[in-house]
N, C-alpha and C positions, 0 to 999 in steps of 0.2 A: 504494500500500500504506500502510495506516494503522498508525502506531506506537502501542502501548498507552500510555495515560496512567497516572499514578500511581494514579488512582481505579480503573482497570481492574486494576492489580496488587493493590491491597488487597482488591478483591472476589474475586479469584482465590484469594488466600491464605485468606480467610475461608471460601470453599467447601472448600478443601483441609482446613482445620481441622475443619469440620463433618463431612466424610467420615472424618477420623481419629477424631473423638469417637465416631461411630457404629460404628467398628470395635473400640473398646475393649469388653472383656467383663468379667464378674465375676472370671475367673481372672487377668486382667491387674491388676485392682485388688488382688486378694488377694496376688499376688506382690510388687507394689510396696509394699503395706502391711507384709508380712512383712520385706521388706528394710529399711524404715524402722524397724521394731521392732528388728531386728538391729543397725542402726547406732546407735540411741539407747540400747538397753538390753542389748545383747550377747546372749550365750547364754542368760542367765536370762530375758530378754525373749522369746526365741523359743519358750519353753514356753507362752506365752500362747495360749489357744484363741481363734481368730478365724475367723469364717465370713462370707463375703459372701453374704447370703441373697437379695438382689435387686439387680440393676443395670438400670436403664432408660436406654438411651442417648438416647432422645428427650427425656426429662425431666432427664437428667443427675443422677439420684438413685440412691443406693445405700443399702441397709439392711445394716448390719454387726452381727453377733451376737458377743458375747463374754461372759465371766463377769463377775459383779458386782464382784469384787475387782480385776479387771484392766482395767476400762473406763477409768480415768484414764490408763493407759499407752497404750491404743489411741487415745484421744481426743487425747492429746498428739502421737502419731505421725501422726495425720491432719493435725494442724496443720503438722507438719514435712514432710509429703508434698508435693513440688513437681513431681514428674513421674511419669507412669505409663509403664512400659517395655513395649514390644511387640517382643520379639525384640531386634534391634539398634537399633530406632527408639525414641524416647521422645516423649511428649506432655506439654507443660508444663500443670500444673493448679494450681488453688487450691481446696483442700478445706475445708469448714467443717461443723461439727456443727449440725444443725437442732434435734435433740432427743435426750435420753437417756431411754430407756423401760425399764420393768421387765418388760414382756411383749410378745409379738408383736402383740397386739391394740392396745396403746397406741402401739407403733411404727407400725403400719399407720395408725392415726388421725392421728398426727403427720405422717406422709408425705402423707396425703390432704389434711390442712389446708394444708400447704406448697404442694401442687400447686394447690389452689383459690386460694390467695393469689397464686401466680404467674399463674394464668389470668386472674383479675380485675384484677390490677395491670399487665397488659400495656400497654406504652407504644407508642402509635402516633404516631411522629414523621412529619412530612411530610404531615399531613392525612389519613392513612388512617383509615378507620372500620371497625367490625365489619361485615363482610358476612355474609349468611346462610350462605354457603358456608364462610367461615373459622370461624364459630361452630360449625357442624356438625362440621367437621374437628377442632376443639379438643375438643368434647364427646366425639367418638369416641375421641380419644387419652386423655382422662381416663377413659373407660369401660374402655379396654384396661388402663390402669394400675391401676384399681380391681380388675379381675379378677386381675391379677398380685399385688396386695396381699392379696386374699382367699386366694390360694393360699399365701402366706407365713403368714397367720394360721392356716390349717388345718395347715400343715406343721411348725409348731414344737411 
């Protein structure tokens, strides 16, 4: 019987983390963000109108809608957000703001630009190369994300 090495344990924990990330949904993000707003700004802060318009677990990208005068509060609370709670469990996160936009169209364009940047800046360590199958899979994921972003654009 073979005992697992430390490399086996780290790969197992990364697989569990990926599964946990894929189980996070927009409601979990909304609740965690509301809790961060409450902790940092109190009852006055909870009056802030916040909507998680889109969360894509594959891309780990969320579009959050708020009012123009409250966006500094929401942006600072995103900085302070360190975990997303799912019932009794929590997942450690590091949230960052990619762009602040004035309309759904510019938010969609900023999200699309970020995804293209991630797609083309993909690091292949260990000598991996783009295979035709991996390129087709990534293009399919980008197409699915673009369709979701188009729904956001028409829904606002």
